[in-house]
LOBATI-79373 format. One record per residue (C-alpha): x, y, z; residue number from 1. Coordinates in Angstrom, 1 decimal. Example, Ala and Ser with C-alpha at 12.3 -4.5 7.8 and 13.67 -1.06 7.14 Angstrom:
2
<node u="12.3" v="-4.5" w="7.8" n="1"/>
<node u="13.7" v="-1.1" w="7.1" n="2"/>
***
This chain:
103
<node u="0.0" v="0.0" w="0.0" n="1"/>
<node u="2.9" v="2.3" w="0.7" n="2"/>
<node u="4.3" v="1.8" w="-2.7" n="3"/>
<node u="0.9" v="2.5" w="-4.3" n="4"/>
<node u="0.7" v="5.8" w="-2.4" n="5"/>
<node u="4.2" v="6.7" w="-3.5" n="6"/>
<node u="3.4" v="5.7" w="-7.1" n="7"/>
<node u="0.2" v="7.8" w="-7.1" n="8"/>
<node u="2.1" v="10.8" w="-5.7" n="9"/>
<node u="4.8" v="10.5" w="-8.4" n="10"/>
<node u="2.1" v="10.2" w="-11.1" n="11"/>
<node u="0.2" v="13.2" w="-9.9" n="12"/>
<node u="3.4" v="15.3" w="-9.5" n="13"/>
<node u="4.5" v="14.5" w="-13.1" n="14"/>
<node u="1.0" v="15.2" w="-14.4" n="15"/>
<node u="0.5" v="18.5" w="-12.6" n="16"/>
<node u="3.9" v="20.1" w="-12.3" n="17"/>
<node u="3.8" v="21.7" w="-15.8" n="18"/>
<node u="0.4" v="23.2" w="-15.0" n="19"/>
<node u="1.8" v="24.7" w="-11.8" n="20"/>
<node u="4.9" v="26.1" w="-13.5" n="21"/>
<node u="2.7" v="27.7" w="-16.1" n="22"/>
<node u="0.3" v="29.0" w="-13.4" n="23"/>
<node u="3.1" v="30.6" w="-11.5" n="24"/>
<node u="4.6" v="32.2" w="-14.7" n="25"/>
<node u="1.1" v="33.7" w="-15.4" n="26"/>
<node u="0.8" v="35.0" w="-11.8" n="27"/>
<node u="4.1" v="36.9" w="-12.0" n="28"/>
<node u="3.4" v="38.7" w="-15.3" n="29"/>
<node u="2.7" v="42.4" w="-14.9" n="30"/>
<node u="0.9" v="45.0" w="-16.9" n="31"/>
<node u="1.2" v="45.0" w="-20.7" n="32"/>
<node u="3.8" v="42.2" w="-20.6" n="33"/>
<node u="1.0" v="39.7" w="-20.0" n="34"/>
<node u="1.3" v="37.0" w="-22.7" n="35"/>
<node u="-1.7" v="34.8" w="-21.7" n="36"/>
<node u="-1.6" v="31.0" w="-21.5" n="37"/>
<node u="-0.5" v="30.3" w="-25.0" n="38"/>
<node u="2.1" v="33.0" w="-25.1" n="39"/>
<node u="3.5" v="32.1" w="-21.8" n="40"/>
<node u="3.7" v="28.5" w="-22.7" n="41"/>
<node u="5.5" v="29.3" w="-26.0" n="42"/>
<node u="7.9" v="31.6" w="-24.2" n="43"/>
<node u="8.7" v="29.0" w="-21.6" n="44"/>
<node u="9.3" v="26.3" w="-24.2" n="45"/>
<node u="11.4" v="28.7" w="-26.3" n="46"/>
<node u="13.6" v="29.7" w="-23.3" n="47"/>
<node u="13.9" v="26.5" w="-21.3" n="48"/>
<node u="12.5" v="23.7" w="-23.5" n="49"/>
<node u="10.4" v="20.9" w="-22.1" n="50"/>
<node u="12.7" v="20.8" w="-19.1" n="51"/>
<node u="11.4" v="24.2" w="-18.1" n="52"/>
<node u="7.9" v="22.8" w="-17.6" n="53"/>
<node u="9.3" v="20.3" w="-15.0" n="54"/>
<node u="11.2" v="22.8" w="-12.8" n="55"/>
<node u="10.8" v="21.8" w="-9.2" n="56"/>
<node u="9.6" v="18.3" w="-10.0" n="57"/>
<node u="12.1" v="16.5" w="-7.7" n="58"/>
<node u="11.2" v="18.4" w="-4.5" n="59"/>
<node u="7.5" v="18.0" w="-5.3" n="60"/>
<node u="7.9" v="14.2" w="-5.8" n="61"/>
<node u="9.8" v="13.9" w="-2.6" n="62"/>
<node u="7.2" v="15.9" w="-0.7" n="63"/>
<node u="4.3" v="14.0" w="-2.2" n="64"/>
<node u="6.0" v="10.6" w="-1.5" n="65"/>
<node u="6.6" v="11.5" w="2.2" n="66"/>
<node u="3.0" v="12.9" w="2.5" n="67"/>
<node u="1.5" v="9.8" w="0.9" n="68"/>
<node u="3.5" v="7.4" w="3.0" n="69"/>
<node u="2.5" v="9.2" w="6.2" n="70"/>
<node u="-1.1" v="9.3" w="5.2" n="71"/>
<node u="-1.3" v="5.6" w="4.4" n="72"/>
<node u="0.6" v="4.7" w="7.6" n="73"/>
<node u="-1.7" v="6.8" w="9.8" n="74"/>
<node u="-4.8" v="5.5" w="8.0" n="75"/>
<node u="-3.8" v="1.9" w="8.5" n="76"/>
<node u="-3.0" v="2.5" w="12.2" n="77"/>
<node u="-6.3" v="4.2" w="12.8" n="78"/>
<node u="-8.1" v="1.5" w="11.0" n="79"/>
<node u="-6.4" v="-1.1" w="13.2" n="80"/>
<node u="-7.2" v="0.8" w="16.4" n="81"/>
<node u="-10.9" v="1.4" w="15.4" n="82"/>
<node u="-11.5" v="-2.3" w="14.5" n="83"/>
<node u="-14.4" v="-3.7" w="16.5" n="84"/>
<node u="-13.9" v="-7.2" w="17.8" n="85"/>
<node u="-17.1" v="-9.2" w="17.2" n="86"/>
<node u="-16.4" v="-11.2" w="20.4" n="87"/>
<node u="-16.5" v="-8.2" w="22.6" n="88"/>
<node u="-19.9" v="-7.4" w="24.2" n="89"/>
<node u="-21.6" v="-4.3" w="22.9" n="90"/>
<node u="-23.1" v="-1.7" w="25.1" n="91"/>
<node u="-26.5" v="-2.6" w="26.7" n="92"/>
<node u="-28.3" v="0.4" w="25.1" n="93"/>
<node u="-27.3" v="-0.7" w="21.6" n="94"/>
<node u="-28.3" v="-4.3" w="22.3" n="95"/>
<node u="-31.7" v="-3.2" w="23.7" n="96"/>
<node u="-32.4" v="-1.2" w="20.5" n="97"/>
<node u="-31.5" v="-4.2" w="18.3" n="98"/>
<node u="-33.7" v="-6.6" w="20.3" n="99"/>
<node u="-36.7" v="-4.3" w="20.0" n="100"/>
<node u="-36.3" v="-4.2" w="16.3" n="101"/>
<node u="-36.4" v="-8.0" w="16.1" n="102"/>
<node u="-39.7" v="-8.4" w="18.0" n="103"/>
***
């Protein structure tokens, strides 16, 4: 499960990093120098090539992998702690309600 979480994090980072790079470039443009989405993408590809779209990918993958691993680990721990043992007696109020439904 941990490897699945890491794999999902890497996949999402690879898929969305170019969009985030483009978004940040659009956010920092000022005044008449605004190029729009198409112009910004062309300028980015002209200046840095495809590699420019993936700036910051490695730290993002590392962050996502750590977050995914922690999330899955905590989820599994909480699931184990919250598991109800069917052999344990339930509370009397719950049992009384269940008995009244049967009759």
